[in-house]
N, CA, C and O atoms as CSV, one atom per row, in Angstrom:
chain,resi,resn,atom,element,x,y,z
A,1,MET,N,N,-62.479,92.842,-15.077
A,1,MET,CA,C,-63.413,91.554,-15.474
A,1,MET,C,C,-64.614,90.962,-14.435
A,1,MET,O,O,-64.108,90.525,-13.401
A,2,ALA,N,N,-65.965,90.858,-14.473
A,2,ALA,CA,C,-66.780,90.730,-13.804
A,2,ALA,C,C,-67.011,89.352,-13.438
A,2,ALA,O,O,-67.329,88.491,-14.258
A,3,GLU,N,N,-66.810,89.095,-11.891
A,3,GLU,CA,C,-67.118,87.691,-11.859
A,3,GLU,C,C,-68.344,87.205,-12.148
A,3,GLU,O,O,-69.359,87.902,-12.164
A,4,GLN,N,N,-68.294,85.658,-12.455
A,4,GLN,CA,C,-69.487,85.116,-13.020
A,4,GLN,C,C,-70.173,84.356,-11.725
A,4,GLN,O,O,-69.772,84.035,-10.606
A,5,LYS,N,N,-70.945,84.279,-12.177
A,5,LYS,CA,C,-72.144,84.022,-10.716
A,5,LYS,C,C,-71.858,82.109,-11.018
A,5,LYS,O,O,-71.827,81.609,-12.142
A,6,LYS,N,N,-71.757,81.660,-10.262
A,6,LYS,CA,C,-71.945,80.098,-10.065
A,6,LYS,C,C,-73.042,79.873,-9.790
A,6,LYS,O,O,-73.660,80.012,-8.735
A,7,PRO,N,N,-73.577,79.179,-11.632
A,7,PRO,CA,C,-74.915,78.670,-11.574
A,7,PRO,C,C,-75.671,77.509,-10.299
A,7,PRO,O,O,-75.160,76.691,-9.534
A,8,ARG,N,N,-76.466,77.748,-10.439
A,8,ARG,CA,C,-77.301,76.971,-9.215
A,8,ARG,C,C,-77.471,75.523,-9.351
A,8,ARG,O,O,-77.945,75.285,-10.462
A,9,ASN,N,N,-77.285,74.523,-8.702
A,9,ASN,CA,C,-77.117,73.547,-8.671
A,9,ASN,C,C,-78.864,73.079,-8.312
A,9,ASN,O,O,-79.278,72.970,-7.158
A,10,PHE,N,N,-79.791,72.829,-9.642
A,10,PHE,CA,C,-81.548,72.354,-8.562
A,10,PHE,C,C,-80.937,71.212,-8.615
A,10,PHE,O,O,-80.480,71.378,-9.746
A,11,ARG,N,N,-80.559,70.199,-8.319
A,11,ARG,CA,C,-80.592,68.869,-7.853
A,11,ARG,C,C,-80.403,68.355,-6.706
A,11,ARG,O,O,-80.593,67.182,-6.385
A,12,GLN,N,N,-79.800,69.736,-5.674
A,12,GLN,CA,C,-79.297,69.612,-4.346
A,12,GLN,C,C,-80.394,70.262,-3.955
A,12,GLN,O,O,-80.386,70.220,-2.725
A,13,GLY,N,N,-81.411,70.889,-4.363
A,13,GLY,CA,C,-82.144,71.237,-3.005
A,13,GLY,C,C,-83.516,70.676,-2.741
A,13,GLY,O,O,-83.840,69.747,-3.481
A,14,LYS,N,N,-84.266,71.005,-1.954
A,14,LYS,CA,C,-85.496,70.320,-1.100
A,14,LYS,C,C,-86.266,70.013,-2.201
A,14,LYS,O,O,-86.351,68.827,-2.519
A,15,ALA,N,N,-86.956,71.021,-2.971
A,15,ALA,CA,C,-87.865,71.312,-3.904
A,15,ALA,C,C,-87.717,69.601,-4.930
A,15,ALA,O,O,-88.720,68.945,-5.213
A,16,PHE,N,N,-86.457,69.226,-5.281
A,16,PHE,CA,C,-86.080,67.902,-5.989
A,16,PHE,C,C,-86.087,66.878,-5.205
A,16,PHE,O,O,-86.606,65.809,-5.527
A,17,ARG,N,N,-85.500,67.093,-4.064
A,17,ARG,CA,C,-85.611,65.856,-3.361
A,17,ARG,C,C,-87.061,65.247,-2.790
A,17,ARG,O,O,-87.417,64.126,-2.426
A,18,THR,N,N,-87.804,66.722,-2.909
A,18,THR,CA,C,-89.177,66.364,-2.198
A,18,THR,C,C,-90.192,65.851,-3.425
A,18,THR,O,O,-91.235,65.242,-3.192
A,19,LEU,N,N,-89.770,66.158,-4.636
A,19,LEU,CA,C,-90.687,65.666,-6.087
A,19,LEU,C,C,-90.233,64.416,-5.948
A,19,LEU,O,O,-90.950,63.745,-5.206
A,20,LYS,N,N,-89.139,63.754,-6.467
A,20,LYS,CA,C,-88.309,62.643,-6.062
A,20,LYS,C,C,-89.045,61.548,-5.662
A,20,LYS,O,O,-89.583,60.618,-6.264
A,21,GLN,N,N,-88.911,61.974,-4.151
A,21,GLN,CA,C,-89.580,61.031,-3.453
A,21,GLN,C,C,-91.014,60.895,-3.478
A,21,GLN,O,O,-91.596,59.926,-2.991
A,22,ALA,N,N,-91.480,61.684,-3.939
A,22,ALA,CA,C,-92.833,61.731,-4.096
A,22,ALA,C,C,-93.341,61.135,-5.433
A,22,ALA,O,O,-94.542,60.867,-5.487
A,23,LEU,N,N,-92.564,60.895,-6.522
A,23,LEU,CA,C,-92.341,60.050,-7.408
A,23,LEU,C,C,-92.126,58.906,-7.117
A,23,LEU,O,O,-92.851,58.041,-7.609
A,24,LEU,N,N,-91.189,58.586,-6.333
A,24,LEU,CA,C,-90.672,57.648,-6.132
A,24,LEU,C,C,-92.029,56.521,-5.301
A,24,LEU,O,O,-92.678,55.546,-5.679
A,25,ASP,N,N,-91.950,57.309,-4.067
A,25,ASP,CA,C,-93.482,56.565,-3.347
A,25,ASP,C,C,-94.347,56.412,-4.222
A,25,ASP,O,O,-94.405,55.217,-4.512
A,26,ASN,N,N,-95.232,57.169,-4.939
A,26,ASN,CA,C,-96.603,56.758,-5.528
A,26,ASN,C,C,-95.896,55.273,-6.902
A,26,ASN,O,O,-96.751,54.494,-7.322
A,27,LEU,N,N,-94.793,55.142,-7.278
A,27,LEU,CA,C,-94.633,53.972,-7.558
A,27,LEU,C,C,-94.696,53.164,-7.021
A,27,LEU,O,O,-95.380,52.210,-7.391
A,28,ALA,N,N,-93.986,53.168,-5.857
A,28,ALA,CA,C,-93.810,51.845,-4.633
A,28,ALA,C,C,-95.404,51.808,-4.361
A,28,ALA,O,O,-95.838,50.656,-4.375
A,29,ALA,N,N,-96.099,52.523,-4.187
A,29,ALA,CA,C,-97.730,52.561,-3.784
A,29,ALA,C,C,-98.676,51.437,-4.524
A,29,ALA,O,O,-99.432,50.668,-3.930
A,30,ARG,N,N,-98.429,51.521,-6.280
A,30,ARG,CA,C,-98.954,50.996,-7.375
A,30,ARG,C,C,-98.266,49.566,-7.658
A,30,ARG,O,O,-98.812,48.715,-8.360
A,31,GLY,N,N,-96.834,49.360,-6.953
A,31,GLY,CA,C,-96.518,48.192,-6.828
A,31,GLY,C,C,-95.488,48.421,-8.244
A,31,GLY,O,O,-95.652,47.513,-9.059
A,32,LEU,N,N,-94.293,49.648,-8.738
A,32,LEU,CA,C,-94.078,49.784,-9.918
A,32,LEU,C,C,-92.603,50.068,-9.589
A,32,LEU,O,O,-91.881,50.355,-10.544
A,33,ASP,N,N,-92.130,50.030,-8.508
A,33,ASP,CA,C,-90.840,50.408,-7.849
A,33,ASP,C,C,-89.663,49.414,-8.673
A,33,ASP,O,O,-88.774,49.161,-7.860
A,34,GLN,N,N,-89.397,48.827,-9.905
A,34,GLN,CA,C,-88.718,47.998,-10.730
A,34,GLN,C,C,-88.050,49.608,-11.304
A,34,GLN,O,O,-88.472,50.752,-11.475
A,35,ASP,N,N,-86.637,48.776,-11.473
A,35,ASP,CA,C,-85.546,49.754,-12.078
A,35,ASP,C,C,-86.124,50.400,-13.352
A,35,ASP,O,O,-85.865,51.596,-13.493
A,36,ALA,N,N,-86.777,49.871,-14.189
A,36,ALA,CA,C,-87.692,50.399,-15.716
A,36,ALA,C,C,-88.409,51.559,-15.339
A,36,ALA,O,O,-88.601,52.398,-16.219
A,37,TYR,N,N,-88.793,51.744,-14.327
A,37,TYR,CA,C,-89.713,52.765,-13.816
A,37,TYR,C,C,-89.133,53.687,-13.110
A,37,TYR,O,O,-89.338,54.877,-13.349
A,38,THR,N,N,-88.234,53.231,-12.027
A,38,THR,CA,C,-87.431,54.244,-11.340
A,38,THR,C,C,-86.216,54.981,-12.391
A,38,THR,O,O,-85.832,56.097,-12.039
A,39,ASP,N,N,-85.760,54.532,-13.348
A,39,ASP,CA,C,-84.984,55.008,-13.841
A,39,ASP,C,C,-85.685,56.199,-15.002
A,39,ASP,O,O,-84.917,57.054,-15.443
A,40,LYS,N,N,-87.006,56.201,-15.412
A,40,LYS,CA,C,-87.908,56.679,-16.113
A,40,LYS,C,C,-87.907,58.130,-14.769
A,40,LYS,O,O,-87.821,59.338,-14.990
A,41,VAL,N,N,-88.018,57.513,-13.609
A,41,VAL,CA,C,-88.034,58.951,-12.531
A,41,VAL,C,C,-87.062,59.460,-12.558
A,41,VAL,O,O,-87.070,60.691,-12.546
A,42,GLU,N,N,-86.065,58.896,-12.596
A,42,GLU,CA,C,-83.982,59.723,-13.015
A,42,GLU,C,C,-84.280,60.731,-14.342
A,42,GLU,O,O,-83.641,61.752,-14.593
A,43,GLU,N,N,-85.113,60.331,-14.923
A,43,GLU,CA,C,-84.993,60.948,-16.519
A,43,GLU,C,C,-85.990,62.357,-16.118
A,43,GLU,O,O,-85.672,63.484,-16.497
A,44,TYR,N,N,-87.063,62.114,-15.406
A,44,TYR,CA,C,-88.099,63.125,-15.499
A,44,TYR,C,C,-87.330,64.170,-14.353
A,44,TYR,O,O,-87.714,65.336,-14.436
A,45,MET,N,N,-86.363,63.908,-13.370
A,45,MET,CA,C,-85.953,64.579,-12.662
A,45,MET,C,C,-84.819,65.484,-13.146
A,45,MET,O,O,-84.678,66.688,-12.930
A,46,ASP,N,N,-84.083,64.698,-13.809
A,46,ASP,CA,C,-83.317,65.365,-14.661
A,46,ASP,C,C,-83.581,66.868,-15.697
A,46,ASP,O,O,-83.126,68.011,-15.732
A,47,PHE,N,N,-84.478,66.144,-16.372
A,47,PHE,CA,C,-85.551,66.952,-17.019
A,47,PHE,C,C,-86.257,68.284,-16.038
A,47,PHE,O,O,-86.732,69.300,-16.546
A,48,TRP,N,N,-86.218,68.104,-15.062
A,48,TRP,CA,C,-86.838,69.063,-13.919
A,48,TRP,C,C,-85.657,69.942,-13.913
A,48,TRP,O,O,-85.814,71.006,-14.511
A,49,ALA,N,N,-84.487,69.729,-13.358
A,49,ALA,CA,C,-83.510,70.719,-12.954
A,49,ALA,C,C,-82.959,71.286,-14.269
A,49,ALA,O,O,-82.296,72.323,-14.235
A,50,LEU,N,N,-83.201,70.660,-15.413
A,50,LEU,CA,C,-83.299,71.265,-16.575
A,50,LEU,C,C,-83.784,72.319,-17.025
A,50,LEU,O,O,-83.307,73.156,-17.792
A,51,ARG,N,N,-85.339,72.212,-16.216
A,51,ARG,CA,C,-86.273,73.054,-16.792
A,51,ARG,C,C,-85.879,74.019,-15.851
A,51,ARG,O,O,-85.707,75.075,-16.460
A,52,GLN,N,N,-85.575,74.198,-14.219
A,52,GLN,CA,C,-85.370,74.965,-13.597
A,52,GLN,C,C,-84.209,76.186,-14.372
A,52,GLN,O,O,-84.417,77.366,-14.655
A,53,GLU,N,N,-82.962,75.343,-14.554
A,53,GLU,CA,C,-82.294,76.382,-15.351
A,53,GLU,C,C,-82.277,77.349,-16.382
A,53,GLU,O,O,-81.560,78.311,-16.659
A,54,LEU,N,N,-83.572,76.653,-17.009
A,54,LEU,CA,C,-84.098,77.525,-18.433
A,54,LEU,C,C,-84.681,78.515,-17.543
A,54,LEU,O,O,-83.976,79.502,-17.336
A,55,LYS,N,N,-86.154,78.454,-16.800
A,55,LYS,CA,C,-86.609,79.314,-15.679
A,55,LYS,C,C,-85.694,80.241,-15.274
A,55,LYS,O,O,-86.054,81.405,-15.450
A,56,ALA,N,N,-84.335,80.033,-14.654
A,56,ALA,CA,C,-83.729,80.800,-13.850
A,56,ALA,C,C,-82.873,81.689,-15.121
A,56,ALA,O,O,-82.561,82.867,-14.947
A,57,ASP,N,N,-82.594,81.039,-16.233
A,57,ASP,CA,C,-81.906,82.584,-17.402
A,57,ASP,C,C,-82.876,82.837,-18.174
A,57,ASP,O,O,-82.563,83.538,-19.136
A,58,ILE,N,N,-84.272,82.433,-18.093
A,58,ILE,CA,C,-85.484,83.208,-18.766
A,58,ILE,C,C,-85.706,84.765,-17.566
A,58,ILE,O,O,-86.006,85.934,-17.809
A,59,ALA,N,N,-85.361,83.979,-16.175
A,59,ALA,CA,C,-85.649,85.020,-15.612
A,59,ALA,C,C,-84.703,86.419,-15.270
A,59,ALA,O,O,-85.013,87.498,-14.765
A,60,GLN,N,N,-83.348,85.852,-15.811
A,60,GLN,CA,C,-82.174,86.901,-15.322
A,60,GLN,C,C,-82.105,87.371,-16.467
A,60,GLN,O,O,-81.543,88.464,-16.392
A,61,ARG,N,N,-82.451,87.060,-17.767
A,61,ARG,CA,C,-82.344,87.494,-19.224
A,61,ARG,C,C,-83.322,88.061,-19.764
A,61,ARG,O,O,-83.293,89.222,-20.173
A,62,GLY,N,N,-84.380,87.236,-19.829
A,62,GLY,CA,C,-85.216,88.019,-20.239
A,62,GLY,C,C,-86.160,86.981,-21.624
A,62,GLY,O,O,-85.440,86.041,-21.959
A,63,LEU,N,N,-87.078,86.991,-22.153
A,63,LEU,CA,C,-87.289,86.855,-23.488
A,63,LEU,C,C,-86.836,86.930,-24.595
A,63,LEU,O,O,-87.155,86.213,-25.543
A,64,THR,N,N,-85.958,87.899,-24.597
A,64,THR,CA,C,-85.322,88.196,-25.786
A,64,THR,C,C,-84.049,88.872,-25.233
A,64,THR,O,O,-83.959,89.605,-24.247
A,65,VAL,N,N,-83.092,88.468,-26.078
A,65,VAL,CA,C,-81.769,88.567,-25.844
A,65,VAL,C,C,-81.032,89.227,-26.897
A,65,VAL,O,O,-81.660,89.188,-27.955
A,66,THR,N,N,-79.675,89.952,-26.998
A,66,THR,CA,C,-79.132,90.424,-28.033
A,66,THR,C,C,-78.256,89.740,-28.625
A,66,THR,O,O,-77.240,89.448,-27.993
A,67,ASP,N,N,-78.418,89.283,-30.057
A,67,ASP,CA,C,-76.994,88.528,-30.456
A,67,ASP,C,C,-75.860,89.259,-30.919
A,67,ASP,O,O,-75.683,90.467,-30.762
A,68,ASP,N,N,-75.101,88.452,-31.500
A,68,ASP,CA,C,-73.753,88.867,-31.668
A,68,ASP,C,C,-73.815,89.884,-32.719
A,68,ASP,O,O,-72.676,90.249,-33.009
A,69,ARG,N,N,-74.786,90.515,-33.441
A,69,ARG,CA,C,-75.345,91.152,-34.628
A,69,ARG,C,C,-75.402,92.589,-33.440
A,69,ARG,O,O,-74.864,93.656,-33.734
A,70,GLY,N,N,-75.980,92.420,-32.394
A,70,GLY,CA,C,-76.527,93.475,-31.731
A,70,GLY,C,C,-78.366,93.584,-32.221
A,70,GLY,O,O,-79.065,94.548,-31.909
A,71,ARG,N,N,-78.744,92.687,-32.820
A,71,ARG,CA,C,-80.315,92.297,-32.812
A,71,ARG,C,C,-81.311,91.622,-31.515
A,71,ARG,O,O,-81.059,90.784,-30.649
A,72,GLN,N,N,-82.254,92.232,-31.764
A,72,GLN,CA,C,-83.278,90.874,-30.537
A,72,GLN,C,C,-83.342,90.490,-31.065
A,72,GLN,O,O,-83.542,90.721,-32.257
A,73,THR,N,N,-83.123,89.090,-30.146
A,73,THR,CA,C,-83.937,87.754,-30.655
A,73,THR,C,C,-84.340,86.900,-29.686
A,73,THR,O,O,-83.903,87.195,-28.574
A,74,GLU,N,N,-84.907,86.108,-29.729
A,74,GLU,CA,C,-85.778,85.405,-28.757
A,74,GLU,C,C,-84.663,84.679,-27.992
A,74,GLU,O,O,-83.783,84.085,-28.615
A,75,ASN,N,N,-84.690,84.724,-26.452
A,75,ASN,CA,C,-83.481,83.854,-25.522
A,75,ASN,C,C,-83.946,82.535,-26.382
A,75,ASN,O,O,-85.103,82.349,-26.760
A,76,ARG,N,N,-83.041,81.814,-26.579
A,76,ARG,CA,C,-83.042,80.228,-26.844
A,76,ARG,C,C,-84.031,79.124,-25.713
A,76,ARG,O,O,-84.636,78.202,-26.259
A,77,SER,N,N,-84.127,79.252,-24.433
A,77,SER,CA,C,-84.065,78.928,-23.179
A,77,SER,C,C,-85.407,78.974,-22.998
A,77,SER,O,O,-86.020,78.232,-22.230
A,78,VAL,N,N,-85.961,79.949,-23.782
A,78,VAL,CA,C,-87.661,79.916,-23.894
A,78,VAL,C,C,-88.309,78.473,-24.317
A,78,VAL,O,O,-88.826,77.566,-23.664
A,79,SER,N,N,-87.976,78.730,-26.066
A,79,SER,CA,C,-88.205,77.551,-26.854
A,79,SER,C,C,-87.730,76.288,-26.132
A,79,SER,O,O,-88.609,75.435,-26.005
A,80,LEU,N,N,-86.554,75.995,-25.644
A,80,LEU,CA,C,-86.191,74.859,-25.154
A,80,LEU,C,C,-86.946,74.354,-23.342
A,80,LEU,O,O,-87.049,73.251,-22.806
A,81,SER,N,N,-87.344,75.788,-22.860
A,81,SER,CA,C,-88.414,74.878,-21.524
A,81,SER,C,C,-89.811,74.537,-22.575
A,81,SER,O,O,-90.523,73.594,-22.229
A,82,VAL,N,N,-90.105,75.147,-23.578
A,82,VAL,CA,C,-91.251,74.364,-24.199
A,82,VAL,C,C,-91.372,73.034,-24.613
A,82,VAL,O,O,-92.423,72.403,-24.718
A,83,GLN,N,N,-90.062,72.583,-24.878
A,83,GLN,CA,C,-89.815,71.462,-25.565
A,83,GLN,C,C,-89.705,70.575,-23.953
A,83,GLN,O,O,-90.572,69.956,-23.337
A,84,VAL,N,N,-88.453,70.804,-23.680
A,84,VAL,CA,C,-88.494,69.928,-22.226
A,84,VAL,C,C,-89.512,69.388,-21.182
A,84,VAL,O,O,-89.496,68.295,-20.616
A,85,SER,N,N,-90.792,70.854,-21.000
A,85,SER,CA,C,-91.890,70.744,-20.084
A,85,SER,C,C,-92.621,69.854,-21.414
A,85,SER,O,O,-93.452,69.181,-20.805
A,86,ARG,N,N,-92.729,69.576,-22.535
A,86,ARG,CA,C,-93.486,68.771,-23.410
A,86,ARG,C,C,-92.954,67.050,-22.769
A,86,ARG,O,O,-93.722,66.198,-22.322
A,87,GLN,N,N,-91.478,66.935,-22.906
A,87,GLN,CA,C,-90.788,65.565,-22.712
A,87,GLN,C,C,-91.751,65.551,-20.983
A,87,GLN,O,O,-92.600,64.717,-20.668
A,88,MET,N,N,-91.432,66.331,-20.415
A,88,MET,CA,C,-91.765,66.212,-18.926
A,88,MET,C,C,-92.983,65.743,-18.747
A,88,MET,O,O,-93.143,65.197,-17.655
A,89,MET,N,N,-94.312,65.782,-19.771
A,89,MET,CA,C,-95.552,65.429,-19.785
A,89,MET,C,C,-95.549,64.317,-20.274
A,89,MET,O,O,-96.442,63.563,-19.887
A,90,ALA,N,N,-94.619,63.829,-21.231
A,90,ALA,CA,C,-94.942,62.536,-21.736
A,90,ALA,C,C,-94.378,61.832,-20.672
A,90,ALA,O,O,-95.278,61.535,-19.886
A,91,LEU,N,N,-92.961,61.312,-20.184
A,91,LEU,CA,C,-92.909,60.782,-19.242
A,91,LEU,C,C,-93.910,60.704,-17.814
A,91,LEU,O,O,-94.121,59.640,-17.231
A,92,PHE,N,N,-94.495,62.071,-17.360
A,92,PHE,CA,C,-95.298,61.769,-16.241
A,92,PHE,C,C,-96.228,61.302,-16.939
A,92,PHE,O,O,-96.206,60.153,-16.497
A,93,THR,N,N,-97.161,61.303,-17.812
A,93,THR,CA,C,-97.987,60.929,-18.461
A,93,THR,C,C,-97.845,58.885,-18.584
A,93,THR,O,O,-98.837,58.176,-18.415
A,94,ALA,N,N,-96.841,58.475,-18.807
A,94,ALA,CA,C,-95.995,56.922,-19.655
A,94,ALA,C,C,-95.967,56.663,-18.163
A,94,ALA,O,O,-95.693,55.466,-18.089
A,95,LEU,N,N,-96.090,57.095,-17.048
A,95,LEU,CA,C,-95.795,56.422,-15.618
A,95,LEU,C,C,-96.800,56.078,-14.855
A,95,LEU,O,O,-96.950,55.454,-13.804
A,96,GLY,N,N,-97.725,56.848,-15.925
A,96,GLY,CA,C,-99.047,57.024,-14.946
A,96,GLY,C,C,-99.667,57.621,-13.852
A,96,GLY,O,O,-100.514,57.301,-13.018
A,97,PHE,N,N,-98.899,58.702,-14.147
A,97,PHE,CA,C,-99.241,59.561,-12.668
A,97,PHE,C,C,-99.968,60.623,-12.909
A,97,PHE,O,O,-99.659,61.115,-13.994
A,98,LYS,N,N,-100.946,61.288,-12.270
A,98,LYS,CA,C,-101.901,62.277,-12.104
A,98,LYS,C,C,-101.509,63.679,-11.402
A,98,LYS,O,O,-101.087,63.568,-10.251
A,99,PRO,N,N,-101.593,64.997,-11.945
A,99,PRO,CA,C,-101.246,66.222,-11.411
A,99,PRO,C,C,-102.098,66.295,-10.053
A,99,PRO,O,O,-101.638,67.108,-9.251
A,100,GLY,N,N,-102.907,65.812,-9.758
A,100,GLY,CA,C,-103.279,65.810,-8.439
A,100,GLY,C,C,-102.706,65.189,-7.006
A,100,GLY,O,O,-102.910,65.402,-5.811
A,101,ASP,N,N,-101.582,63.990,-8.083
A,101,ASP,CA,C,-100.743,63.327,-6.740
A,101,ASP,C,C,-100.024,63.890,-6.484
A,101,ASP,O,O,-99.525,63.271,-5.544
A,102,PHE,N,N,-99.294,65.045,-6.665
A,102,PHE,CA,C,-98.657,65.668,-6.439
A,102,PHE,C,C,-98.355,66.524,-6.037
A,102,PHE,O,O,-97.170,66.832,-5.908
A,103,MET,N,N,-99.654,67.458,-5.575
A,103,MET,CA,C,-99.945,68.840,-5.317
A,103,MET,C,C,-98.962,69.242,-4.148
A,103,MET,O,O,-98.988,68.536,-3.140
A,104,GLY,N,N,-98.092,70.324,-4.198
A,104,GLY,CA,C,-97.423,70.680,-3.055
A,104,GLY,C,C,-96.033,70.045,-3.228
A,104,GLY,O,O,-95.145,70.756,-2.757
A,105,ALA,N,N,-95.563,68.768,-3.840
A,105,ALA,CA,C,-94.637,68.232,-4.182
A,105,ALA,C,C,-93.720,68.996,-5.309
A,105,ALA,O,O,-94.198,69.372,-6.379
A,106,GLY,N,N,-92.354,69.179,-4.945
A,106,GLY,CA,C,-91.138,69.943,-5.963
A,106,GLY,C,C,-91.572,71.193,-6.252
A,106,GLY,O,O,-91.418,71.586,-7.408
A,107,GLY,N,N,-92.240,72.125,-5.206
A,107,GLY,CA,C,-92.219,73.902,-5.451
A,107,GLY,C,C,-93.277,74.141,-5.866
A,107,GLY,O,O,-94.166,73.314,-5.665
A,108,ASP,N,N,-93.584,75.427,-6.636
A,108,ASP,CA,C,-94.897,75.838,-7.083
A,108,ASP,C,C,-95.841,74.629,-7.979
A,108,ASP,O,O,-96.852,74.029,-7.613
A,109,ASP,N,N,-95.196,74.555,-9.082
A,109,ASP,CA,C,-96.596,74.267,-9.995
A,109,ASP,C,C,-95.691,73.217,-10.927
A,109,ASP,O,O,-96.221,72.668,-11.893
A,110,GLU,N,N,-94.061,72.928,-10.524
A,110,GLU,CA,C,-93.410,71.891,-11.123
A,110,GLU,C,C,-93.771,70.262,-10.915
A,110,GLU,O,O,-93.483,69.465,-10.022
A,111,LEU,N,N,-94.513,70.149,-12.118
A,111,LEU,CA,C,-94.802,68.707,-12.085
A,111,LEU,C,C,-94.426,68.278,-13.436
A,111,LEU,O,O,-94.542,67.097,-13.763
């Protein structure tokens, strides 16, 4: 039996820490570092880590996968990634962030 590869923990990477700190610093600079706002940053970062996992699954398995009947079907990670991205944008906007505020934080284009 093939050895299963341990999933990567995106919450422990430098991109995660850098983006989270940039979000928290932005809130603090605007005087919005109360629990109500920092909790939303935690929620945003949960979605960020989930989106990284979905992207990794898409990169590994592709846009389509073979179902249990042998038919090609959409990799569910594709549609889930879109939903997660929408929720992330809603949180991002609700917190008053603008994309230009974080260029270079959190890796490539991840906001």
